[in-house]
C-alpha positions in Angstrom: 87.6 207.8 35.9 86.4 204.8 35.1 89.3 203.3 33.5 91.7 204.6 35.9 89.7 203.4 38.9 90.4 200.2 37.3 93.8 200.6 36.2 94.1 201.2 40.4 92.1 198.2 41.2 94.4 196.1 38.9 97.9 197.1 40.4 96.4 195.9 43.7 95.6 192.9 42.8 99.0 191.6 40.8 100.2 190.5 44.1 97.8 187.7 44.3 98.4 186.5 41.2 101.3 185.0 42.6 101.2 181.4 43.7 103.5 182.2 46.7 101.4 184.3 48.1 98.3 182.2 47.2 99.7 179.3 49.0 101.1 181.1 51.9 97.5 182.9 53.0 95.6 178.7 52.6 98.1 178.3 54.6 97.5 180.8 57.1 93.7 180.2 56.8 94.3 176.1 57.7 96.5 177.0 60.4 94.4 179.5 61.8 91.2 177.5 61.7 89.7 175.9 65.0 86.8 172.6 64.4 84.4 172.3 67.1 82.3 169.2 67.6 78.8 170.2 68.8 77.6 166.4 68.4 80.1 164.4 70.9 79.5 164.2 74.5 82.5 164.7 76.4 83.8 162.1 78.8 85.7 163.0 82.0 89.0 160.7 81.9 90.3 161.5 85.4 89.3 163.4 88.1 91.2 164.8 91.6 94.1 166.7 92.1 97.6 166.5 90.0 100.2 164.7 92.1 102.2 168.2 91.9 99.6 170.4 93.5 98.8 167.1 96.0 102.7 166.9 96.8 102.6 171.0 97.7 99.7 171.0 99.8 100.7 167.7 102.3 104.4 169.6 102.2 102.2 172.7 103.4 100.1 170.7 106.5 103.4 168.8 107.6 105.6 172.3 108.3 101.9 173.1 109.6 102.1 170.2 112.2 105.7 170.9 112.3 105.2 174.1 114.0 102.0 173.7 116.4 104.0 170.7 117.6 107.2 172.9 118.2 105.6 175.7 119.4 102.6 174.2 121.9 104.3 175.3 125.0 105.0 179.0 124.1 101.7 179.9 122.3 98.5 179.7 124.4 96.1 179.3 121.8 97.8 176.0 121.1 98.5 175.0 124.9 94.6 175.1 125.4 93.6 173.5 122.3 96.6 170.7 123.2 95.3 170.1 126.7 92.6 167.7 126.5 89.7 169.0 128.9 90.8 172.5 127.9 92.9 173.8 130.6 91.0 177.0 130.6 89.3 178.7 128.2 90.0 179.8 124.1 89.4 183.5 124.0 89.6 185.7 120.7 92.8 187.1 121.6 94.4 184.1 122.0 93.3 182.6 118.9 94.5 186.2 117.0 98.1 185.6 118.4 98.1 182.4 117.1 96.8 183.4 113.5 99.2 186.4 113.9 102.4 184.7 114.5 101.6 182.0 112.2 101.1 184.7 109.4 104.4 185.6 110.4 106.4 182.8 109.8 104.6 181.6 107.0 102.8 183.6 104.4 100.6 180.0 103.3 99.3 179.6 106.9 96.0 180.9 106.4 92.7 179.7 107.2 91.8 179.3 103.4 95.1 177.7 102.3 95.6 175.1 105.0 91.3 174.3 104.8 92.1 173.9 100.4 95.3 171.9 101.9 93.5 169.6 103.6 90.9 169.4 100.8 93.4 168.1 98.7 95.0 165.6 100.8 92.1 164.3 102.8 88.6 165.1 100.9 86.5 162.7 101.9 87.5 164.2 105.4 86.7 168.2 104.4 83.4 169.7 104.7 82.9 173.2 102.8 83.7 176.0 104.5 80.8 178.6 105.2 81.1 182.9 105.5 80.6 183.3 109.1 83.2 182.3 111.4 86.1 182.1 109.1 88.2 183.4 111.5 87.3 180.9 114.4 88.1 177.8 111.9 91.6 177.9 112.7 90.3 176.2 116.1 89.3 173.1 113.5 92.3 173.3 111.9 94.2 172.8 114.4 92.0 170.1 115.8 91.9 168.2 112.7 95.5 168.6 112.5 96.1 167.3 115.8 93.2 164.2 115.4 90.9 165.6 118.4 88.0 165.7 115.5 87.9 163.2 112.4 86.1 165.5 110.1 87.0 169.0 109.0 84.2 170.9 109.5 83.1 174.7 109.8 83.5 175.7 113.7 80.2 177.5 113.3 78.8 174.0 112.5 80.2 172.3 115.5 78.6 175.0 117.5 75.2 175.0 116.0 75.0 170.7 116.4 76.3 171.4 120.5 73.6 174.6 120.6 71.2 171.9 119.6 72.2 169.3 121.7 72.3 171.6 124.4 68.5 173.1 123.9 67.4 169.6 123.9 69.2 168.5 127.3 67.4 171.8 128.6 64.1 170.8 127.8 64.4 167.1 128.7 65.6 168.8 132.5 62.4 170.6 131.9 63.8 174.3 131.0 62.0 176.0 128.8 62.8 179.6 126.9 60.3 182.0 125.8 60.6 183.2 122.3 62.6 186.7 122.8 64.7 184.3 125.4 65.4 181.9 122.4 66.2 184.7 119.7 68.8 186.0 122.4 70.4 182.8 122.8 70.5 182.4 119.0 72.7 185.4 118.7 74.2 184.2 121.4 75.1 180.9 120.0 75.8 183.1 116.7 78.5 185.2 118.8 80.6 182.2 120.0 80.5 180.7 116.3 82.8 183.9 115.0 84.3 185.1 118.7 84.9 182.2 120.4 83.2 183.0 123.6 80.5 186.0 125.0 81.1 188.2 127.9 78.2 190.7 129.3 80.4 193.4 127.5 79.5 191.9 124.1 76.2 192.9 125.1 76.5 196.6 124.7 77.7 196.2 120.7 75.9 195.1 117.6 73.6 192.9 117.3 72.7 192.6 120.9 72.6 196.9 121.6 69.6 197.0 118.6 67.5 195.0 121.0 67.9 196.8 124.1 71.6 195.5 125.3 72.8 194.4 128.6 69.7 195.6 130.4 67.2 193.7 128.3 69.5 190.6 128.5 69.3 191.0 132.5 65.6 191.6 132.3 65.3 188.4 130.1 67.7 185.8 131.9 67.5 187.6 135.5 70.3 186.8 137.8 70.8 183.7 136.2 72.3 185.5 133.0 76.2 185.5 134.3 75.9 181.3 135.1 73.9 181.0 131.8 76.8 182.8 129.7 79.8 180.6 131.5 78.1 177.4 130.5 77.3 178.5 126.8 80.7 179.4 126.6 81.6 176.2 128.3 79.7 173.8 126.2 79.5 175.3 122.5 83.5 176.3 122.1 84.6 173.4 124.0 
């Protein structure tokens, strides 16, 4: 049994005695080897976007600007955004119409793709995006493209800044709000940041409905509620 096993092993090993096979195995091992340097520190030799990516972004934004310029008289949202001051209030249905027409015309004209393109072509003028209000960011994209604002920032950021200034102006004028009123005002701010405007009917839906809905809003702000909403719509979404 032992002799038979040795004979079989010798027969199996015979091919490896051939110089050509041994050389081929050595070469294959050498070709497959990978040296990993764990000592030398990496150094950045260049950064930024390559020329091809930048040119693609430039082309995308050029066509986007040409489209909104060509159709500014046809699409209601563009009519509003082109008018300074705004001829009427920009609403969510208007913006959805614009978004739909953009996507139908060019599949790459989405909020994310346009934002990324501006980040490539004007990195120092573009702020990071937030998760909230990404649909409303189309307003910021059009405004920045039309050079109506110097920095491309999330629409929700501009709403928060205007809201803070509005509260400060109210305080200086002697108007104060209770803690519960302030909490509702913050919810109204957030709604405008994502939907562009707010109406009394919106109080029948979450998160307002969970806090008492329209009845509670009337209780908190009284007869001045319609005037308050008009003021916030005008100030925050301007």
